[in-house]
BAPA-361765 format. One line per 4 residues: number of its first residue (from 1); for each residue z, x, y of C-alpha. Coordinates in steps of 0.5 Angstrom, whole numbers, plus 500, padded with zeros to 3 digits. Each point is the difference from the previous one (the first is absolute). Layout:
! residues N
NUM	Z/X/Y | ... $
END
This chain:
! residues 445
1	175/516/277 | 496/504/495 | 495/505/503 | 494/503/495 $
5	500/507/500 | 497/501/493 | 495/505/498 | 495/495/500 $
9	501/497/507 | 501/507/503 | 493/502/497 | 497/493/502 $
13	502/502/507 | 499/508/499 | 493/500/496 | 496/496/506 $
17	503/504/505 | 499/507/496 | 492/498/500 | 501/498/507 $
21	503/507/502 | 494/503/496 | 495/497/504 | 503/502/507 $
25	499/507/499 | 494/499/496 | 496/499/506 | 501/507/503 $
29	500/503/493 | 493/496/498 | 497/503/507 | 503/507/498 $
33	497/500/493 | 493/497/502 | 499/505/506 | 503/506/496 $
37	494/499/495 | 494/500/506 | 496/506/500 | 501/502/507 $
41	506/503/503 | 505/497/495 | 506/504/501 | 499/499/508 $
45	500/492/498 | 506/500/496 | 504/504/505 | 498/495/505 $
49	502/494/496 | 506/504/499 | 502/501/507 | 498/493/502 $
53	503/497/494 | 507/503/502 | 499/498/508 | 499/493/498 $
57	505/500/494 | 505/501/506 | 498/495/504 | 499/495/494 $
61	507/502/498 | 503/499/507 | 498/494/501 | 499/497/493 $
65	508/500/500 | 499/493/502 | 499/498/493 | 507/503/498 $
69	503/496/506 | 497/493/498 | 501/501/493 | 507/502/501 $
73	502/494/504 | 496/495/496 | 503/502/494 | 507/500/502 $
77	499/493/503 | 497/498/493 | 506/502/497 | 504/496/505 $
81	496/494/499 | 498/500/507 | 493/501/500 | 498/495/505 $
85	504/503/506 | 495/506/500 | 493/497/499 | 498/502/507 $
89	502/507/499 | 494/503/496 | 495/498/506 | 504/503/505 $
93	501/506/497 | 493/501/498 | 498/499/508 | 505/505/502 $
97	498/505/495 | 493/499/501 | 500/500/507 | 504/506/501 $
101	495/504/495 | 494/498/504 | 503/503/506 | 502/507/496 $
105	493/500/497 | 497/499/507 | 504/506/502 | 498/504/495 $
109	493/499/499 | 497/504/506 | 504/506/498 | 498/500/492 $
113	497/508/501 | 507/502/503 | 504/496/495 | 496/504/494 $
117	500/507/504 | 508/499/499 | 499/499/493 | 496/507/500 $
121	494/497/499 | 494/504/503 | 492/501/499 | 497/495/495 $
125	506/498/498 | 502/497/507 | 493/497/501 | 501/496/493 $
129	507/498/502 | 498/497/507 | 494/497/497 | 504/497/494 $
133	506/498/504 | 496/496/506 | 497/495/494 | 506/500/496 $
137	505/498/506 | 497/493/501 | 503/498/493 | 507/502/502 $
141	502/493/503 | 497/496/494 | 504/504/496 | 506/499/503 $
145	499/493/500 | 499/500/493 | 506/504/499 | 504/495/504 $
149	498/494/495 | 502/504/494 | 507/501/503 | 500/492/501 $
153	498/499/492 | 505/505/498 | 505/497/504 | 498/493/496 $
157	501/504/493 | 492/500/499 | 497/507/499 | 494/496/496 $
161	496/498/507 | 500/507/503 | 498/503/493 | 494/495/501 $
165	498/503/507 | 501/507/498 | 495/500/494 | 495/496/504 $
169	500/505/506 | 500/506/495 | 494/497/496 | 496/499/507 $
173	502/507/502 | 498/504/494 | 493/496/500 | 499/501/507 $
177	502/507/500 | 495/502/494 | 494/496/504 | 502/503/507 $
181	502/507/498 | 494/502/496 | 495/494/502 | 495/496/497 $
185	493/502/500 | 496/496/504 | 506/495/503 | 506/504/502 $
189	500/508/503 | 505/505/497 | 505/500/505 | 505/505/497 $
193	507/500/503 | 498/495/505 | 498/495/495 | 507/501/496 $
197	503/498/507 | 496/494/501 | 501/497/492 | 508/501/502 $
201	500/496/506 | 496/494/497 | 504/500/494 | 506/500/505 $
205	497/494/504 | 499/496/493 | 507/501/498 | 503/497/506 $
209	495/494/500 | 502/499/493 | 508/501/501 | 499/495/506 $
213	497/494/496 | 505/501/494 | 506/500/504 | 497/494/504 $
217	499/496/493 | 505/503/495 | 507/500/505 | 503/495/505 $
221	500/506/505 | 496/500/506 | 497/505/504 | 499/496/506 $
225	504/504/505 | 505/495/504 | 506/502/504 | 506/500/501 $
229	501/506/496 | 504/499/493 | 507/502/500 | 499/506/495 $
233	495/503/505 | 505/505/503 | 502/502/493 | 493/501/498 $
237	498/504/506 | 506/505/498 | 498/500/493 | 493/502/502 $
241	503/505/506 | 504/504/494 | 494/500/496 | 496/503/505 $
245	504/506/501 | 501/501/493 | 493/499/499 | 499/506/505 $
249	504/504/496 | 496/499/494 | 494/501/504 | 503/506/503 $
253	500/503/493 | 493/498/498 | 498/503/507 | 503/507/498 $
257	497/499/493 | 493/499/503 | 500/505/505 | 503/506/496 $
261	494/498/495 | 495/500/505 | 502/507/503 | 500/503/493 $
265	492/498/500 | 495/495/498 | 501/500/492 | 507/500/501 $
269	500/494/504 | 495/496/496 | 505/502/494 | 506/497/503 $
273	496/494/502 | 498/499/493 | 508/501/498 | 502/496/506 $
277	496/494/498 | 502/500/493 | 507/501/502 | 500/494/504 $
281	496/496/495 | 506/501/495 | 505/498/506 | 496/494/500 $
285	500/499/493 | 508/500/500 | 500/495/506 | 499/495/495 $
289	507/501/497 | 502/502/508 | 497/493/502 | 504/496/494 $
293	506/504/503 | 499/498/507 | 498/493/498 | 506/498/496 $
297	505/504/503 | 499/496/507 | 501/494/496 | 506/502/496 $
301	503/503/506 | 499/493/504 | 503/496/494 | 506/505/500 $
305	499/502/492 | 502/507/500 | 501/500/493 | 493/499/499 $
309	498/504/505 | 504/506/497 | 496/498/493 | 494/500/504 $
313	501/507/502 | 502/503/493 | 493/497/497 | 496/502/506 $
317	502/508/499 | 498/499/493 | 494/497/501 | 498/504/505 $
321	502/507/497 | 496/498/494 | 494/498/504 | 500/507/504 $
325	500/504/493 | 494/496/497 | 496/501/507 | 502/508/499 $
329	498/500/492 | 493/496/501 | 498/504/506 | 502/507/496 $
333	495/497/495 | 495/499/505 | 501/506/504 | 493/503/500 $
337	496/494/501 | 504/497/505 | 499/506/505 | 492/500/498 $
341	500/492/502 | 501/502/507 | 496/507/501 | 496/505/496 $
345	501/505/505 | 503/506/496 | 505/503/506 | 503/493/501 $
349	501/499/493 | 503/506/499 | 505/499/505 | 501/493/498 $
353	502/502/493 | 505/505/502 | 505/495/503 | 498/493/497 $
357	505/501/495 | 506/500/505 | 497/493/502 | 501/498/493 $
361	507/503/499 | 502/496/506 | 498/493/498 | 507/498/496 $
365	504/502/506 | 495/496/505 | 500/494/496 | 508/500/501 $
369	499/501/508 | 495/495/501 | 503/495/496 | 507/500/503 $
373	496/501/507 | 497/493/499 | 507/497/498 | 503/502/506 $
377	494/498/504 | 501/493/497 | 508/500/502 | 498/502/507 $
381	503/506/500 | 495/503/504 | 505/504/505 | 503/504/494 $
385	492/501/497 | 499/503/507 | 505/505/500 | 499/502/493 $
389	493/502/501 | 501/504/507 | 505/504/497 | 496/501/493 $
393	494/502/505 | 504/504/505 | 505/504/495 | 496/500/494 $
397	492/499/500 | 499/505/506 | 505/505/499 | 497/501/492 $
401	493/500/503 | 501/505/505 | 504/504/495 | 495/500/494 $
405	494/501/505 | 503/506/503 | 500/503/492 | 492/498/500 $
409	501/495/495 | 494/495/504 | 499/494/496 | 506/501/496 $
413	505/500/506 | 497/493/502 | 501/497/494 | 507/504/498 $
417	502/497/507 | 498/493/498 | 504/500/494 | 506/502/503 $
421	499/495/505 | 500/494/495 | 506/502/497 | 504/500/506 $
425	497/493/502 | 502/497/493 | 506/503/498 | 504/497/506 $
429	497/493/499 | 503/500/493 | 507/502/501 | 500/496/507 $
433	498/493/496 | 504/501/494 | 507/502/504 | 498/494/505 $
437	498/494/495 | 505/502/494 | 506/499/504 | 497/493/503 $
441	498/498/493 | 507/501/498 | 502/495/505 | 495/495/499 $
445	503/494/497 $
END
């Protein structure tokens, strides 16, 4: 059986996923850009959005791993031509994850102040963080529902509908951000940082409703929960638990970065927040090819097409590295305007411009790490991904950060640590993939 991994087909999957990936962090980045230009306490507001964003990203990344689990299993069954056997899996997986996340959210909500004090927030920044979080938190279950639907579509080799959902959500968020943050005279009062939070929640609800409608109208997959549990639920839960531990390690790195930047001072956490959001946006752009790798690797593994899988890996290395170089070059050209897009505060811009080049230099290496990360998720290699990130965070990121912080490198310490962390994550994935599947491809009939 022939499997299409042409440049045209890869891009047919990757480009919609890329647009979806850009749209996801744009919810927080839009809040950041619009709030960063208000006249009152802009630096404190940026810092608060950065701190809350780090915490919410942790929750979403921990519980949002349902997307990778669903996508991996569905794509493997598509490749094996046995899709009818797992039609009830997405509904069961979604109910499990959303139910658990609501419990976690209910436990964390009353302790918002203590949580953000743990991030070294204090004074006005702490007050803004609590206010922003206590609104944004209500969008959390809707986001997880949408992410689960994304996983189902991706498993079915479809990235177009997630793109449609993401674009609509982003447009809604931008329009409401402008209206709620700055206000519309005579109609809507200026709500500043709280307005940004309301805009994001409404956008997340709109996306969840559209996701439900499209899944119902455009696929044979039902989101009606029925027992007994599918035979793949234990494997799904195992995948999610491994990714849960992995994501804790990932967010431990993000926590250390945010915490250290906050301790350096308001202008440093504001500059770090801008850099982090741009770095995450770059990651989500690369997620286009990562998603294509995720979708196709699961399908090819299910079909036992190992030669084609190796060829896919070779092509994605090239595409990803070129994409990372292109992102770095474009950002270097727009170096000054990018900073001014987020803030006009001179001290914040000075701190940001000093380290932005390190973030840009990372981009080609990030692309390789993220793409192979996606492929390993598609193949269900969650345990290996878990162990690799635990080792990369514990033995590379944290020691590197502590060493350069001791040398008083401040934001340089954080971004050098992230650079080393990315290399430690990406290189072993490439080596393991090639050693395993080159051997299997030689044995393939």
